[in-house]
KOLDRENDO-662404 format. One record per atom (N, C-alpha, C, O): x, y, z; residue in three letters. Coordinates in steps of 0.2 Angstrom, whole numbers, padded with zeros to 4 digits, always signed. Each point is the difference from the previous one (the first is absolute). Example, Ala and Ser with C-alpha at 12.3 -4.5 7.8 and 13.67 -1.06 7.14 Angstrom:
<nodes>
+0066-0028+0039ala
-0004+0006+0000ala
+0004+0006+0000ala
+0005-0001+0003ala
-0007+0006-0007ser
+0004+0006+0001ser
-0004+0005+0003ser
+0003+0006+0001ser
</nodes>
This chain:
<nodes>
+0960+0430+0697unk
-0007+0001-0003unk
+0002+0000-0008unk
+0005+0001-0003unk
-0011-0003+0000unk
-0002-0002-0006unk
-0001+0008-0004unk
-0002+0005+0002unk
+0005-0008-0007unk
+0000+0008-0006unk
-0008-0001-0002unk
-0003-0005+0001unk
+0002+0010-0004unk
-0009+0001-0002unk
+0003-0003-0008unk
-0004-0003-0003unk
+0010+0004+0000unk
-0002-0004-0007unk
-0001-0009+0003unk
-0002-0005-0004unk
+0004+0004+0008unk
+0001-0008+0004unk
-0008-0001+0000unk
-0003-0004-0003unk
+0001+0008+0008unk
-0007-0002+0000unk
-0005+0001-0004unk
-0006-0002+0001unk
+0007+0004-0006unk
-0004+0002-0007unk
+0001-0006-0005unk
-0005-0003-0003unk
+0012+0001+0003unk
+0001-0006-0003unk
-0004-0007+0003unk
-0001-0005-0003unk
+0001+0006+0008unk
-0004-0007+0005unk
-0007+0001-0002unk
-0002-0005-0003unk
-0002+0010+0005unk
-0005+0001-0003unk
-0001-0002-0008unk
-0004-0004-0003unk
+0007+0008+0000unk
-0001-0003-0008unk
+0002-0007-0001unk
-0002-0003-0005unk
+0005+0000+0009unk
+0001-0008-0002unk
-0005-0003+0003unk
-0003-0004-0003unk
+0000+0007+0009unk
-0007-0003+0002unk
-0005+0000-0006unk
-0002-0005-0003unk
+0000+0011+0001unk
-0006+0001-0003unk
+0002-0003-0007unk
-0005-0004-0003unk
+0011+0004+0000unk
+0003-0005-0006unk
-0003-0007-0001unk
-0003-0003-0004unk
+0004+0000+0012unk
-0003-0007+0002unk
-0007-0001-0001unk
-0002-0004-0004unk
-0002+0009+0008unk
-0006+0000+0001unk
-0002-0001-0008unk
-0004-0004-0001unk
+0006+0009-0003unk
-0002+0000-0007unk
-0001-0006-0003unk
-0005-0003-0003unk
+0012+0000+0004unk
+0002-0006-0004unk
-0005-0005+0002unk
-0001-0005-0004unk
-0001+0004+0011unk
-0005-0004+0003unk
-0005+0000-0003unk
-0003-0005-0001unk
+0000+0012+0000unk
-0007+0001-0002unk
+0001-0002-0008unk
-0005-0003-0002unk
+0011+0004-0002unk
+0001-0001-0006unk
-0002-0008-0002unk
-0004-0002-0005unk
+0007-0003+0010unk
+0000-0007-0002unk
-0006-0003+0004unk
-0002-0006-0001unk
-0003+0011+0005unk
-0007-0003+0002unk
-0004+0002-0006unk
-0005-0004-0002unk
+0006+0009+0000unk
-0005+0003-0005unk
+0001-0005-0008unk
-0006+0000-0003unk
+0012-0003+0001unk
+0002-0003-0005unk
-0004-0007+0001unk
-0003-0003-0004unk
+0004-0001+0011unk
-0004-0004+0001unk
-0008+0000+0000unk
-0004-0005-0002unk
+0003+0010+0005unk
-0009+0001-0003unk
-0001+0002-0006unk
-0006-0001-0001unk
+0009+0003-0003unk
-0001+0000-0007unk
+0000-0007-0003unk
-0004-0002-0004unk
+0010-0002+0007unk
+0001-0007-0004unk
-0007-0003+0002unk
-0004-0002-0005unk
+0002+0003+0012unk
-0007-0003+0001unk
-0005+0002-0003unk
-0003-0005-0003unk
+0001+0012+0002unk
-0005+0001-0004unk
+0001-0002-0007unk
-0005-0003-0003unk
+0011+0003+0000unk
-0001-0003-0008unk
-0002-0008+0000unk
-0001-0003-0006unk
+0002+0000+0011unk
-0002-0008+0002unk
-0006+0002-0002unk
-0003-0001-0005unk
+0000+0003+0010unk
-0007+0001+0002unk
-0006+0002-0007unk
-0005-0002-0001unk
+0009+0007-0001unk
-0004+0002-0006unk
+0000-0003-0005unk
-0004+0002-0004unk
+0010-0008+0002unk
+0000-0005-0004unk
-0005-0003+0003unk
-0006-0001-0003unk
+0006-0002+0008unk
-0005-0005+0003unk
-0008+0002-0002unk
-0004-0004-0002unk
+0003+0010+0004unk
-0007+0003-0001unk
-0003+0001-0008unk
-0005-0001-0002unk
+0011+0002-0001unk
-0001+0001-0007unk
-0001-0008-0004unk
-0003-0002-0005unk
+0006-0001+0008unk
-0002-0008-0003unk
-0007-0004+0003unk
-0003-0004-0003unk
+0002+0007+0009unk
-0008-0002+0001unk
-0005+0005-0005unk
-0005-0001-0002unk
+0008+0006+0002unk
-0007+0004-0004unk
+0000-0005-0007unk
-0005-0003-0002unk
+0011+0003-0001unk
-0001-0003-0005unk
-0003-0007-0001unk
-0002-0002-0005unk
+0003-0002+0010unk
-0002-0007+0001unk
-0008+0000+0001unk
-0004-0005-0002unk
+0002+0010+0006unk
-0007+0003+0000unk
-0002+0002-0005unk
-0006-0002-0001unk
+0008+0006-0005unk
-0003+0003-0006unk
+0002-0009-0005unk
-0004-0001-0005unk
+0007-0001+0007unk
+0000-0007-0006unk
-0005-0004+0002unk
-0004-0002-0004unk
+0003+0000+0011unk
-0006-0004+0004unk
-0007+0003-0004unk
-0004-0003-0002unk
+0004+0010+0001unk
-0006+0004-0001unk
+0000-0002-0007unk
-0006-0002-0003unk
+0011+0002-0002unk
+0000-0001-0008unk
-0001-0008+0000unk
-0003-0002-0005unk
+0004-0002+0010unk
-0001-0008-0002unk
-0008-0002+0001unk
-0003-0004-0003unk
+0000+0008+0008unk
-0006-0002+0002unk
-0005+0005-0004unk
-0006-0002-0001unk
+0009+0008-0002unk
-0007+0004-0004unk
+0000-0004-0007unk
+0005-0002-0002unk
-0011+0001+0000unk
-0001-0005-0006unk
+0005+0006-0006unk
+0000+0006-0001unk
+0002-0011-0004unk
+0004+0004-0005unk
-0003+0000-0007unk
-0004-0004-0001unk
+0005+0007-0003unk
-0005+0000-0006unk
+0000-0005-0004unk
-0004+0000-0004unk
+0007-0006+0005unk
-0001-0007-0002unk
-0004-0003+0003unk
-0004-0003-0003unk
+0005+0003+0009unk
-0005-0004+0005unk
-0007+0003+0000unk
-0005-0004-0002unk
+0004+0012+0002unk
-0005+0002+0000unk
-0004-0004-0007unk
-0006-0003+0001unk
+0010+0004-0007unk
-0004+0000-0007unk
-0002-0008-0001unk
-0004-0002-0004unk
+0009-0002+0010unk
-0003-0007-0003unk
-0007+0000+0007unk
-0004-0004-0002unk
+0003+0007+0006unk
-0003-0001+0005unk
-0008+0004+0000unk
-0005-0002+0003unk
+0005+0007-0008unk
-0004+0005-0001unk
-0006-0004-0006unk
+0001-0005-0004unk
-0006+0007+0005unk
-0005-0002-0006unk
+0002+0002-0006unk
+0004+0005+0000unk
-0005-0006-0005unk
+0000+0003-0006unk
-0005+0004-0003unk
-0006-0002+0002unk
+0007+0007-0006unk
-0004+0005-0004unk
-0004-0004-0005unk
+0001-0006+0000unk
-0005+0009-0005unk
-0002-0004-0004unk
+0006-0001-0006unk
+0000-0005-0003unk
+0004+0011+0003unk
+0007+0000-0007unk
+0005-0003+0005unk
+0006+0001-0002unk
-0007-0005+0007unk
+0005-0004+0002unk
+0005+0003+0003unk
+0006-0003+0000unk
-0007+0009+0003unk
+0006+0004+0003unk
-0003-0001+0008unk
-0006+0000+0001unk
+0010+0000+0004unk
-0002-0001+0006unk
-0002+0006+0004unk
+0003+0005-0001unk
-0009-0006+0005unk
-0004+0006+0003unk
+0004+0001+0008unk
+0000-0004+0004unk
+0002+0009-0004unk
+0004+0003+0004unk
-0003+0001+0006unk
-0006+0002-0002unk
+0007-0002+0010unk
-0005+0002+0005unk
+0002+0006+0001unk
+0006+0002-0002unk
-0010+0002+0003unk
+0000+0009+0003unk
+0004+0000+0005unk
-0002-0004+0005unk
+0008+0009-0004unk
+0002+0001+0004unk
-0002+0003+0006unk
-0004+0004-0001unk
+0005-0005+0008unk
-0003+0001+0006unk
+0000+0007+0001unk
+0003+0003-0005unk
-0006+0001+0009unk
-0001+0007-0001unk
+0008+0002+0004unk
+0002+0005-0003unk
+0001-0007+0007unk
+0005+0002+0004unk
+0003-0007+0004unk
-0004-0005+0002unk
+0012+0006-0001unk
+0003-0004+0002unk
-0003-0001+0008unk
-0002+0006+0001unk
+0002-0010+0003unk
+0001+0000+0007unk
+0005+0005+0004unk
+0005-0001-0001unk
-0006+0003+0004unk
+0006+0003+0006unk
+0004-0005+0001unk
-0002-0006+0000unk
+0009+0009+0000unk
+0006-0006+0002unk
+0001-0004-0004unk
+0004-0005+0001unk
-0009+0005-0008unk
+0003-0004-0006unk
+0007+0001-0003unk
+0002+0005+0000unk
+0001-0011-0004unk
+0006+0001-0002unk
+0001+0005-0006unk
-0005-0001-0004unk
+0008+0005+0002unk
-0001+0004-0005unk
+0004-0004-0007unk
+0006-0002+0000unk
-0009+0002-0004unk
+0000-0004-0008unk
+0005+0005-0004unk
+0000+0006-0001unk
+0004-0011-0001unk
+0004+0004-0006unk
-0004+0004-0005unk
-0005-0002-0001unk
+0007+0006+0000unk
-0003+0003-0005unk
+0000-0002-0008unk
+0005-0001-0002unk
-0010-0001-0001unk
+0000-0003-0007unk
-0004+0005-0003unk
-0004+0004+0003unk
+0004-0004-0011unk
-0004+0003-0004unk
-0008-0002+0003unk
+0000-0005+0004unk
-0005+0008-0005unk
-0007-0002+0002unk
-0002-0001+0006unk
-0006-0002+0002unk
+0011+0003+0003unk
-0003-0002+0007unk
-0002+0008+0003unk
+0003+0006+0000unk
-0008-0008+0002unk
-0005+0005+0003unk
+0003+0004+0007unk
+0002-0005+0004unk
+0000+0012-0001unk
-0001+0001+0005unk
-0004-0003+0005unk
+0000+0002+0006unk
-0005-0006-0007unk
-0004-0002+0004unk
+0003-0005+0003unk
-0003-0003+0006unk
+0008+0000-0008unk
+0002-0006+0002unk
+0005+0001+0005unk
+0003-0004+0002unk
-0003+0011+0001unk
+0004+0003+0004unk
-0004+0000+0008unk
-0006-0002-0001unk
+0008+0003+0005unk
-0004+0003+0006unk
-0001+0006-0001unk
+0001+0004-0005unk
-0006-0001+0011unk
-0001+0007-0002unk
+0003+0004+0003unk
-0002+0006+0000unk
+0007-0007+0004unk
+0007+0004+0002unk
+0005+0003-0005unk
+0002+0005-0001unk
-0001-0011-0004unk
+0004+0000-0007unk
-0005+0004-0004unk
+0002+0005-0003unk
-0006-0007+0002unk
-0005+0004-0005unk
+0000+0008+0002unk
+0001+0005-0004unk
-0001-0004+0010unk
+0001+0007+0002unk
+0007+0003-0004unk
+0000+0006-0003unk
+0006-0009+0004unk
+0006+0004-0001unk
-0001-0001-0006unk
+0001+0006-0002unk
-0003-0011-0002unk
+0000+0001-0009unk
-0006+0006-0003unk
+0001+0004-0004unk
-0004-0005+0007unk
-0005+0008-0001unk
+0002+0006+0001unk
-0002+0005-0003unk
+0006-0004+0009unk
+0004+0007+0002unk
+0003+0001-0005unk
+0000+0005-0003unk
+0005-0011+0001unk
+0006+0002-0005unk
-0003+0001-0007unk
+0001+0006-0003unk
-0006-0010+0001unk
-0005+0001-0007unk
-0002+0009+0000unk
+0000+0004-0005unk
-0003-0003+0011unk
-0002+0008+0000unk
+0004+0004-0002unk
+0000+0004-0004unk
+0008-0007+0008unk
+0006+0005-0001unk
+0001+0000-0008unk
+0001+0006-0002unk
-0001-0010-0002unk
+0003-0001-0006unk
-0007+0003-0004unk
+0001+0002-0005unk
-0007-0001+0007unk
-0005+0004-0004unk
+0002+0007+0001unk
+0000+0003-0005unk
+0002+0000+0010unk
-0001+0005+0003unk
+0009+0003-0003unk
+0002+0005+0002unk
+0001-0009-0005unk
+0006+0002-0003unk
+0006+0000+0004unk
+0006+0002-0003unk
-0007-0004+0011unk
+0004+0001+0004unk
+0005-0006+0001unk
-0001-0005-0003unk
+0007+0006+0008unk
+0006-0006-0001unk
-0002-0005+0005unk
-0006+0000+0002unk
+0011-0004+0000unk
-0001-0006+0005unk
-0003+0003+0006unk
-0001+0006+0000unk
+0000-0010+0005unk
-0002-0001+0007unk
+0004-0001+0003unk
+0003-0005-0001unk
-0001+0009+0007unk
+0004-0004+0006unk
-0006-0004+0006unk
-0006+0002+0000unk
+0009-0006+0003unk
-0006-0003+0004unk
-0003+0006+0005unk
-0006+0000+0001unk
+0010+0004+0002unk
-0001+0003+0003unk
-0006+0006-0004unk
-0005+0001+0004unk
+0005+0002-0010unk
-0007+0002-0004unk
-0004-0005-0001unk
-0006+0002+0000unk
+0007-0008+0000unk
-0005-0004-0001unk
-0005-0001+0009unk
-0006+0001+0001unk
+0011-0002+0004unk
-0004+0002+0007unk
-0005+0006-0002unk
-0006+0000+0000unk
+0009+0003+0000unk
-0004+0009-0001unk
-0006-0002-0004unk
-0005+0001+0003unk
+0004-0004-0010unk
-0004+0001-0004unk
-0007-0005+0004unk
-0006+0002+0001unk
+0010-0008+0003unk
-0006-0004+0002unk
-0003+0002+0008unk
-0003-0003+0003unk
+0006+0009-0002unk
-0003+0003+0006unk
+0004-0002+0006unk
-0002+0001+0006unk
+0008-0005-0006unk
+0004-0004+0004unk
+0004+0006+0004unk
+0002+0005-0003unk
+0001-0006+0010unk
+0005+0004+0002unk
+0005-0002-0003unk
+0000-0006-0002unk
+0005+0009+0001unk
+0006+0000-0003unk
+0005-0004+0006unk
+0006+0002+0000unk
-0007-0006+0003unk
+0003-0003+0005unk
+0005-0006-0002unk
-0003-0004-0004unk
+0009+0003+0005unk
+0003-0006-0001unk
-0003-0006-0002unk
+0002-0003-0004unk
-0008+0001+0008unk
-0002-0006+0000unk
-0004-0001-0005unk
-0001-0005-0003unk
-0003+0012+0002unk
-0004-0002-0007unk
+0002+0002-0006unk
-0002-0002-0006unk
+0008+0005+0008unk
+0003+0002-0009unk
+0005-0006-0001unk
+0001-0002-0006unk
+0002+0000+0011unk
+0003-0009-0001unk
-0005-0005-0002unk
+0002-0005-0003unk
-0007+0006+0005unk
-0006-0007-0004unk
-0001+0003-0006unk
-0001-0005-0004unk
+0001+0010+0001unk
-0003+0002-0004unk
+0007-0002-0006unk
+0000-0002-0005unk
+0006+0006+0009unk
+0006-0003-0005unk
+0001-0009-0002unk
+0003-0002-0005unk
-0006-0002+0010unk
+0002-0007-0001unk
-0006-0001-0005unk
+0001-0004-0005unk
-0006+0007+0005unk
-0005-0002-0006unk
+0003+0002-0006unk
+0000-0004-0005unk
+0002+0011+0005unk
+0001+0002-0006unk
+0007-0005-0003unk
+0001-0001-0006unk
+0002+0000+0010unk
+0007-0005-0002unk
-0002-0006-0003unk
+0002-0002-0006unk
-0007-0001+0010unk
-0003-0006-0003unk
-0002-0001-0006unk
+0001-0004-0004unk
-0005+0010+0003unk
-0004+0001-0008unk
+0007+0001-0004unk
+0001-0003-0005unk
+0003+0006+0007unk
+0006+0001-0006unk
+0003-0006+0000unk
+0001-0001-0006unk
+0000-0003+0010unk
+0000-0006-0001unk
-0002-0005-0004unk
+0004-0005-0003unk
-0011+0006+0003unk
-0004-0004-0003unk
-0002+0004-0007unk
-0004-0003-0005unk
+0007+0008+0004unk
+0000+0004-0008unk
-0005+0005-0003unk
-0002+0002-0005unk
-0002-0003+0013unk
-0007+0007-0001unk
+0003+0007+0001unk
-0002+0005-0003unk
+0008-0005+0007unk
+0003+0007+0000unk
+0007+0000-0002unk
+0003-0005+0001unk
-0001+0011-0003unk
+0010+0001+0000unk
+0000+0006+0005unk
-0004+0005+0001unk
+0011-0006+0002unk
+0002+0003+0005unk
+0005+0005-0006unk
+0005-0002-0002unk
-0007+0007+0002unk
+0004+0005-0007unk
+0005+0002+0003unk
+0005-0002-0003unk
-0005+0006+0009unk
+0006-0001+0005unk
-0002-0001+0007unk
-0005+0001+0003unk
+0011-0003+0001unk
-0001-0002+0006unk
-0005+0003+0004unk
+0000+0006+0002unk
-0004-0009+0001unk
-0008+0003+0003unk
-0004+0003-0004unk
-0006+0002+0002unk
+0006-0002-0008unk
-0005+0002-0004unk
-0003-0004-0005unk
+0004-0002-0004unk
-0010+0001+0004unk
-0004-0006-0003unk
-0004+0004-0007unk
-0001+0006+0000unk
+0000-0010-0005unk
-0006+0002-0005unk
-0001-0007-0003unk
+0004-0005+0001unk
-0011+0005-0004unk
-0002-0006-0003unk
+0004-0003-0007unk
+0002+0003-0005unk
+0000-0008+0007unk
+0005-0003-0007unk
-0005+0002-0005unk
-0006+0002+0001unk
+0009-0003-0008unk
-0002+0003-0006unk
-0006-0003-0002unk
-0004+0003-0002unk
+0003-0010+0002unk
-0005-0003-0002unk
-0006+0000+0003unk
-0005-0001-0003unk
+0006+0002+0012unk
-0005+0000+0003unk
-0003+0006+0000unk
-0006-0001+0001unk
+0009+0007-0002unk
-0002+0007-0001unk
-0004+0000-0006unk
-0005+0004-0001unk
+0006-0009-0005unk
-0004+0002-0005unk
-0007-0005+0000unk
-0004+0001-0005unk
+0004-0004+0009unk
-0004-0007+0002unk
-0008+0005+0005unk
-0006-0002+0000unk
+0008+0008+0002unk
-0005+0001+0006unk
-0003-0003+0004unk
+0000-0006-0001unk
-0004+0008+0005unk
-0005-0005+0006unk
-0004-0005-0003unk
+0001-0006+0002unk
-0004+0008-0006unk
-0004-0006-0004unk
+0002-0005-0002unk
-0003-0005+0001unk
+0009+0005-0003unk
+0001-0009-0003unk
+0005-0001+0002unk
+0002-0006+0000unk
</nodes>
């Protein structure tokens, strides 16, 4: 008959082997995730670069636009708002919030209100509540994705993990410019 200690050692050994197998599996999945995230980021960068290439730059606009009487180029008025599912442009001085789709403008507006009221950054769950959305993971993650994209493009700052606020120059700009 086996001893109790021997049986416990066998169970411990079996459990340790299972933990080791799961750790190896987790390491493999993490490695695959890292590769997939890098590939995804490369596609995001590629799409952004293509958007920059296809968008008229200042020199091209200046050479194509008609000239005013003082010789300066006449710039076209910006569109009211970007179309849904449009690319988020990199923030630069003078770029209007109207360059963003309505969903992104809502995020900026909510954060601008927080700044005006002297309140701190917003989490994505708080944003969901502000927008009247159920704070279910799918809705919160969609907002987080949009907020992270705005951070990557210079519109927002993630002051602490999961807490977003307007970037300094964007905050000073307001919705009108």
